[in-house]
N, C-alpha and C positions, 0 to 999 in steps of 0.2 A: 504494500500500500504506500502510495506517495504521500508525503506531507502536504496537506492542502491549506490548512488554516494558517493565518498569518499571526505571528510565527509561533503560536502556542504549542503545536505538536513538537516542533524541533526543540524549542526551549524546554519543554517538559522532559523530553527524552534526554537532553543534556543534563538537566537537573537530576534526573534519576541516576545518571552515570556518576554524578558528582556528590549527591546527597547520601550520606551513609545510612540514614534511617528513612527510606523512601516511602513513607505513608503520606496521605494527602495533606495533612496539617503541616508536617515537617517540610514537604515540598513547597507548600505555599509560603512558609516562613523563609525557606532557603531562597526562593525566587525573590521575595521581597527584600531580603538582606543583601543579595548579590546583584540584582538587576534593577531595583527600584528607581535609581536615578535615570536609567535608560528607558525603562518601560514597565508598566504595571498591568497586571492581569487580575480580573475579578475572581474571587475565590470560587464562585459558582461555575465559572468557565473551566477552572482547573479540574474540579471533580467531574464535570461533564466530559471533558477531553480525556481524562484518565480512563473513564468507563469506555469511551469510544475507541481509544487506542488499545485497550485490553481486548475488546471484541474483534479488533482488526489484527490481533496477534503481534502488535509492536511491543507490548509489555505483558508481563505475567504477574498476577496478584496472588498473594497468599494471605489468609486470614488467621490472625492470632487472637485467642481469647485473652481478656484482661479482667482482673478482679475489680469489680465495682464500676466498670466502664464498658461501653460498647466494644465489640470486637474491632480490632485494628487491621486495616487492609494495607499491606506493604507491597510495593511494586518493584519489579526488576525488569530490566530491558532484555528483550529476546534478540536472537541473531537478526531477525527481520527488522526489529526496531533499531539495532545498531546500523544496519545497512541504510535504513531510511534517514537516520540521524546524519550519517556521514555524507549522504547525497545532499541533504538539505544544507548542511553547514558549509559544504564546498561549492555550492551553486551561487553565483552572484545574484543579487536581487534584481528584479525586472524593471523597477520604476525608481526614479530619483527619490521620490517621497519615502521609499522604504529603506533608504540608507540610514536615516537617523535612528530607527528602531531595530529593524530586522538585521541589517548588516552589522550594527554594533553588537547585537546579541550573538551573531555568528562569530564575530571576532573574539568576544568574551569567551565563548566555549572553546574555540580553537586555541586561544592563549592558555587556557587551563588544561586542555586535554591533548593537544598536539601542536605546540607552538611552532614547530618547524613547518607546518602547513599553512600558517596564517598569511605569509607573503604570497603564496599562490592564490589565495582568495582575493587579496588586495589587487594583484595583477589582473585577475579575471574580471573584477569589478571595474577597474580602470578601462579595460577593453570594452566592456558592455556599455559603460557611460560614454566612451569616445564614439561608439557607433550611434548612440542616441544623439549626441552633439552633432555629429556629421549630418544626420538626417535633418535635424532641426535647423542647422546653419544654412541649408538649401532653401529655406522658406524666408519670406520677408515679414510675415506676421502670422499669428494664430487666428483661426477662424472662430471668432466669438460674436459676430454680428455687428461689430463696430471696429473699423480699420485702425483707428488710433489706439483703442484699448488692446486690439490684437497685436499691434506693434509693441506696445508696452509690455504685454504679457510675454511676447516672444523674447524681448531683451531681458526680461526678468528671468525667464526659464534658462536662457543661455548663461546668464550670470550665476544662477544657482548651480548649473552644471560645471562651470569653470571653477567656482569656489569648492565644490565637492571634489572635483578632480585634483585641485591643488592640495586639498586635505588628504586625499588618498595617496598622492605622491609623498606627502609628509609622513603618512602612516608607514609607507615602505621604508623610509629612512629610519624612523623610530624602531621599527621591527628589526632592521638589520643591526642597529646599534645595540639592541637588547640581547642579541644572540651571543 
């Protein structure tokens, strides 16, 4: 099963790989403590996504009885889940708007789990955004129903792309220095 939802499936799989006590509440706290400045996920979505990923075979849950408390369901990643995680984490994001949240989450997990692979993700993201910039540069404006606003939106988007590309090149430098 491919990871479809943005980026909850991939982030939860990464959290399960990194969180030693992978039950829902612990995963929620781990995600909050480690990724909160980048991105937040509603607790209800965590539990819903865990159940969906278990049905899909990406994770396996075990139930343990607790004295005076409800049973605790702990999750472990399956080989299919590991494959889905690595595919997600090594694939560049498709839209510029996803760099701020999803790409940063991917970098976080790569830095923690396989730092030697982070530079490859950055390089792939640069190539993806360069293709977007090339297509956008061929236009004079975006089609928004008003030519002036279309030109302004176009220059804004090009500026965002350039700023993000500059940041990604800086990421490459920082990652090289960190090795």
